Every structure is written in structure tokens, then in C-alpha cells.
N, CA, C and O of each residue as an XYZ file, in Angstrom:
396
protein
N     -42.801   -172.363    190.442
C     -42.157   -171.445    189.303
C     -40.798   -171.570    189.231
O     -40.253   -171.819    188.156
N     -40.062   -171.398    190.453
C     -38.614   -171.727    190.308
C     -37.964   -172.870    189.820
O     -36.812   -172.853    189.387
N     -38.849   -174.093    189.897
C     -38.475   -175.202    189.341
C     -38.686   -175.111    187.634
O     -37.955   -175.763    186.889
N     -39.503   -174.445    187.241
C     -40.031   -174.491    185.781
C     -38.841   -173.545    185.147
O     -38.327   -173.879    184.079
N     -38.408   -172.322    185.856
C     -37.304   -171.493    185.132
C     -35.905   -172.276    185.233
O     -34.978   -172.163    184.431
N     -35.932   -173.058    186.327
C     -34.538   -173.873    186.067
C     -34.350   -174.868    185.306
O     -33.257   -175.235    184.876
N     -35.490   -175.403    185.075
C     -35.846   -176.820    183.960
C     -35.649   -176.345    182.763
O     -35.167   -177.039    181.868
N     -36.016   -175.033    182.595
C     -35.899   -174.261    181.140
C     -34.431   -173.794    180.846
O     -33.870   -174.035    179.777
N     -33.844   -173.095    181.897
C     -32.572   -172.631    181.650
C     -31.357   -173.748    181.594
O     -30.250   -173.589    181.079
N     -31.877   -174.950    182.279
C     -30.821   -176.404    182.053
C     -31.081   -176.797    180.816
O     -30.128   -177.178    180.137
N     -32.619   -176.794    180.160
C     -32.719   -177.336    178.811
C     -32.016   -176.462    177.787
O     -31.378   -176.975    176.867
N     -32.141   -174.987    177.955
C     -31.304   -173.970    176.915
C     -29.639   -174.312    177.065
O     -28.933   -174.241    176.060
N     -29.137   -174.636    178.208
C     -27.655   -174.926    178.377
C     -27.376   -176.138    177.597
O     -26.460   -176.302    176.791
N     -28.366   -177.029    177.977
C     -27.790   -178.443    177.239
C     -27.643   -178.398    175.747
O     -27.065   -179.290    175.125
N     -28.273   -177.154    175.084
C     -28.309   -177.234    173.580
C     -26.940   -176.180    172.989
O     -26.956   -175.767    171.829
N     -26.029   -175.902    173.757
C     -25.400   -174.843    173.260
C     -24.061   -175.909    173.042
O     -23.849   -176.742    173.923
N     -23.313   -175.857    172.028
C     -22.205   -176.310    171.592
C     -21.351   -175.475    171.154
O     -21.796   -174.644    170.363
N     -19.966   -175.410    171.482
C     -18.904   -174.607    171.251
C     -18.840   -174.730    169.560
O     -19.076   -175.803    169.005
N     -18.503   -173.539    168.835
C     -17.987   -173.705    167.419
C     -17.201   -172.847    167.232
O     -17.232   -171.791    167.864
N     -16.280   -173.133    166.271
C     -14.981   -172.506    166.033
C     -15.667   -171.000    165.313
O     -16.660   -171.148    164.600
N     -15.234   -169.894    165.477
C     -15.257   -168.593    164.683
C     -15.100   -169.106    162.970
O     -14.314   -169.923    162.490
N     -16.155   -168.295    162.307
C     -15.875   -168.385    160.719
C     -14.642   -168.079    160.120
O     -14.334   -166.898    159.964
N     -13.848   -169.045    159.742
C     -12.445   -169.002    159.048
C     -11.298   -169.466    159.891
O     -10.153   -169.328    159.461
N     -11.541   -170.044    161.143
C     -10.390   -170.297    162.339
C     -10.579   -171.740    162.084
O      -9.587   -172.343    162.494
N     -11.496   -172.566    161.548
C     -11.087   -173.965    161.704
C      -9.915   -174.306    160.909
O      -9.231   -175.197    161.413
N      -9.471   -173.805    159.723
C      -8.391   -174.294    159.062
C      -7.173   -174.170    159.660
O      -6.202   -174.879    159.397
N      -7.203   -173.207    160.532
C      -5.918   -172.892    161.452
C      -5.785   -173.697    162.635
O      -4.689   -173.931    163.142
N      -6.941   -174.152    163.113
C      -6.870   -174.777    164.286
C      -6.613   -176.251    163.674
O      -6.007   -177.054    164.384
N      -6.952   -176.557    162.668
C      -6.732   -177.952    162.144
C      -5.269   -177.734    161.927
O      -4.592   -178.380    162.728
N      -4.576   -177.009    161.074
C      -3.226   -176.827    160.670
C      -2.142   -177.151    162.092
O      -1.163   -177.890    162.189
N      -2.922   -176.097    163.250
C      -2.057   -176.244    164.447
C      -2.235   -177.613    164.926
O      -1.234   -178.174    165.370
N      -3.252   -178.187    164.910
C      -3.346   -179.677    165.715
C      -2.551   -180.577    164.524
O      -2.158   -181.687    164.885
N      -2.341   -180.253    163.412
C      -1.439   -181.093    162.393
C       0.121   -181.180    162.992
O       0.752   -182.162    163.385
N       0.507   -179.726    162.905
C       1.802   -179.704    163.751
C       1.823   -180.215    165.036
O       2.969   -180.499    165.387
N       1.058   -180.413    165.779
C       1.015   -180.681    167.086
C       1.069   -182.096    167.160
O       1.620   -182.593    168.143
N       0.588   -182.823    166.284
C       0.548   -184.245    166.024
C       1.723   -184.670    165.675
O       2.298   -185.631    166.187
N       2.315   -183.687    164.412
C       3.764   -184.284    163.897
C       4.618   -184.171    164.964
O       5.308   -185.142    165.274
N       4.685   -183.116    165.591
C       5.746   -182.772    166.863
C       5.728   -184.209    167.880
O       6.674   -184.953    168.139
N       4.637   -184.273    168.231
C       4.567   -185.298    169.173
C       5.480   -186.573    168.770
O       6.440   -187.055    169.372
N       4.889   -186.949    167.592
C       5.241   -188.129    166.728
C       6.844   -188.281    166.688
O       7.479   -189.262    167.075
N       7.453   -186.872    166.029
C       8.717   -187.123    166.434
C       9.225   -187.295    167.383
O      10.191   -188.059    167.398
N       8.719   -186.563    168.739
C       9.220   -186.786    170.096
C       9.243   -188.365    170.360
O      10.196   -189.016    170.787
N       8.214   -188.742    170.074
C       8.387   -190.572    170.473
C       9.213   -190.974    169.639
O       9.724   -192.015    170.053
N       9.749   -190.557    168.299
C      10.729   -191.176    167.577
C      12.040   -191.098    168.483
O      12.621   -192.076    168.953
N      12.393   -189.802    168.640
C      13.552   -189.331    169.097
C      13.807   -189.828    170.404
O      15.006   -189.898    170.674
N      12.897   -190.249    171.428
C      12.955   -190.826    172.605
C      13.365   -192.272    172.489
O      14.051   -192.834    173.342
N      12.838   -192.943    171.209
C      13.352   -194.534    170.945
C      14.776   -194.351    170.924
O      15.602   -194.734    171.753
N      14.947   -193.710    169.855
C      16.571   -193.137    169.143
C      17.463   -193.143    170.445
O      18.376   -193.957    170.585
N      17.120   -192.110    171.469
C      17.865   -191.895    172.467
C      17.990   -193.086    173.106
O      19.108   -193.509    173.400
N      16.922   -193.734    173.383
C      17.165   -194.872    174.423
C      17.871   -195.989    173.866
O      18.460   -196.713    174.669
N      17.941   -196.342    172.334
C      18.579   -197.142    171.910
C      20.110   -196.765    172.010
O      20.964   -197.619    172.248
N      20.424   -195.324    171.797
C      21.521   -194.953    172.023
C      22.294   -195.125    173.333
O      23.507   -195.324    173.383
N      21.575   -195.040    174.262
C      21.859   -194.953    175.719
C      22.246   -196.576    175.806
O      23.235   -196.812    176.499
N      21.665   -197.589    175.261
C      21.816   -198.654    175.402
C      23.053   -199.361    175.030
O      23.757   -200.141    175.671
N      23.166   -198.766    173.506
C      24.598   -199.092    172.823
C      25.721   -198.608    173.635
O      26.656   -199.283    174.066
N      25.496   -197.275    173.798
C      26.514   -196.490    174.449
C      27.190   -197.225    175.886
O      28.377   -197.329    176.196
N      25.879   -197.712    176.668
C      26.412   -198.185    177.861
C      26.989   -199.717    177.737
O      27.609   -200.254    178.655
N      26.728   -200.298    176.585
C      27.269   -201.740    176.352
C      28.476   -201.322    175.841
O      29.420   -202.053    176.137
N      28.750   -200.269    175.094
C      30.158   -200.019    174.368
C      31.362   -199.642    175.470
O      32.521   -200.048    175.554
N      30.592   -198.688    176.284
C      31.833   -198.304    177.389
C      31.663   -198.672    178.818
O      32.060   -197.962    179.742
N      31.051   -199.823    178.961
C      30.852   -200.693    180.186
C      30.173   -199.890    181.138
O      30.562   -199.943    182.305
N      29.074   -199.040    180.785
C      28.524   -198.634    181.981
C      26.966   -199.409    181.928
O      26.158   -199.203    181.023
N      26.808   -200.032    182.706
C      25.367   -200.696    183.033
C      24.361   -199.887    183.348
O      23.261   -200.097    182.837
N      24.549   -198.802    184.255
C      23.526   -198.026    184.622
C      23.129   -197.190    183.390
O      21.969   -196.782    183.440
N      23.878   -196.823    182.223
C      23.451   -196.236    181.204
C      22.599   -197.229    180.216
O      21.682   -196.721    179.570
N      22.862   -198.574    180.086
C      22.035   -199.302    179.523
C      20.678   -199.589    180.159
O      19.675   -199.939    179.536
N      20.763   -199.411    181.386
C      19.455   -199.660    182.366
C      18.410   -198.526    182.057
O      17.195   -198.642    181.893
N      19.314   -197.235    182.016
C      18.532   -196.049    181.803
C      17.899   -196.106    180.459
O      16.737   -195.700    180.413
N      18.486   -196.570    179.257
C      18.000   -196.507    178.144
C      16.895   -197.731    177.899
O      16.048   -197.720    177.007
N      17.049   -198.582    178.691
C      15.883   -199.772    178.753
C      14.438   -198.955    179.372
O      13.346   -199.017    178.806
N      14.658   -198.332    180.416
C      13.738   -197.564    181.221
C      13.016   -196.464    180.071
O      11.801   -196.323    179.928
N      13.851   -195.893    179.469
C      13.384   -194.817    178.675
C      12.716   -195.238    177.347
O      12.039   -194.482    176.651
N      12.948   -196.352    177.116
C      12.362   -197.089    175.822
C      10.753   -197.435    176.506
O       9.653   -197.095    176.071
N      11.081   -198.188    177.656
C       9.519   -198.600    178.178
C       8.696   -197.350    178.374
O       7.574   -197.303    177.869
N       9.198   -196.275    179.111
C       8.679   -195.227    179.311
C       7.965   -194.472    178.149
O       6.851   -193.974    178.309
N       8.742   -194.399    176.816
C       8.198   -194.108    175.778
C       6.964   -194.882    175.035
O       6.086   -194.254    174.443
N       6.985   -196.362    175.130
C       6.091   -196.949    174.753
C       4.703   -196.726    175.784
O       3.561   -196.597    175.343
N       5.016   -196.714    177.041
C       3.886   -196.552    177.772
C       3.182   -194.924    177.638
O       1.988   -194.739    177.875
N       3.972   -193.983    177.290
C       3.376   -192.614    176.702
C       2.699   -192.753    175.646
O       1.678   -192.074    175.533
N       3.146   -193.814    174.420
C       2.399   -193.882    173.237
C       1.065   -194.545    173.479
O       0.099   -194.335    172.746
N       1.035   -195.302    174.459
C      -0.352   -196.331    174.830
C      -1.109   -195.279    175.304
O      -2.197   -195.099    174.759
N      -0.709   -194.408    176.368
C      -1.426   -193.282    176.846
C      -2.110   -192.425    175.685
O      -3.328   -192.368    175.511
N      -1.149   -191.768    174.917
C      -1.591   -190.899    173.860
C      -2.585   -191.547    173.051
O      -3.354   -190.834    172.406
N      -2.681   -192.825    172.991
C      -3.760   -193.571    172.126
C      -5.019   -193.764    172.833
O      -6.099   -193.560    172.278
N      -4.899   -194.205    174.212
C      -5.995   -194.428    174.649
C      -6.569   -193.314    175.397
O      -7.789   -193.358    175.555
N      -5.904   -192.281    175.911
C      -6.625   -191.252    177.148
C      -7.789   -190.325    176.163
O      -8.967   -190.246    176.512
N      -7.377   -189.799    175.173
C      -8.377   -188.997    174.134
C      -9.601   -189.976    174.295
O     -10.622   -189.542    174.828
N      -9.548   -191.095    173.919
C     -11.069   -191.983    174.015
C     -11.873   -191.963    175.265
O     -13.095   -192.099    175.325
N     -11.094   -191.788    176.210
C     -11.338   -191.846    177.765
C     -11.935   -190.641    177.939
O     -13.040   -190.652    178.481
N     -11.440   -189.547    177.589
C     -11.917   -188.074    177.787
C     -13.204   -187.880    177.150
O     -14.200   -187.457    177.736
N     -13.138   -188.243    175.786
C     -14.265   -188.155    174.810
C     -15.762   -188.869    175.472
O     -16.911   -188.464    175.300
N     -15.309   -190.014    176.242
C     -16.533   -190.545    176.683
C     -16.973   -190.243    177.864
O     -18.054   -190.655    178.285
N     -16.111   -189.421    178.589
C     -16.760   -188.832    179.867
C     -17.135   -187.424    179.464
O     -17.801   -186.827    180.309
N     -16.852   -186.771    178.363
C     -17.394   -185.628    178.455
C     -18.468   -185.454    177.193
O     -18.844   -184.339    176.830
N     -18.922   -186.708    176.559
C     -19.998   -186.564    175.718
C     -19.932   -186.284    174.513
O     -19.242   -186.935    173.728
N     -20.649   -185.257    174.175
C     -20.953   -184.654    172.607
C     -20.123   -183.516    172.552
O     -19.823   -183.114    171.428
N     -19.495   -182.642    173.982
C     -19.082   -181.534    173.803
C     -19.871   -180.363    173.915
O     -19.338   -179.253    173.906
N     -21.140   -180.520    174.024
C     -22.174   -179.570    174.402
C     -22.305   -179.107    175.804
O     -22.373   -179.990    176.659
N     -22.343   -178.105    176.109
C     -22.406   -177.563    177.554
C     -23.750   -177.788    177.758
O     -24.270   -177.491    178.833
């Protein structure tokens, strides 16, 4: 009897999917849009700062600044790759999102 009850509860739990409250989806989409634009601007700002460090390091004979600029640009591109790849991995591991 315990096995039947646990199987029934497990079946019910597998059918529960999170849904936004009525009227909240447009605000969630708007917030995600702002976050997406903000992250994109931070990526662009990181590349600009890295290029500025390279140019400044060359202009003022500071090789450590140039190296830091190159490392910064490489890290920005690694973050961009992670930003594009990791959501797909998380989505594949979590499945449909239903509990």
C-alpha cells in the first residue's frame, strides 16, 4: 500500500509545472530584456577597456598594462562563450522545468 501511495504522489509531482501569475509574464519578459541588454553592454565595455589598456600600455611603455588588456579581452570572450553555452547545458539537465 505504501508503494502505491508513493507512486501516485510521484506521478502527481511530475505533472506540476511552474507558471507565472496572471499579468506577471510581461514584467518578467521586460526584466529579462533589461538584463540581456545590460550583460551585452558589459561585454562591449570589457572589450573597450581591454583595448584601451593595450593601447595605453603601448603608448606609455607599460608592458604589464598591455598584458592585462590582452588577458581581459580573452576573459571577456571566454565569458561570452560561457554565456551562450551554459544555459543550454542547464536546460538539458533540468528537462522541461516541471517538478
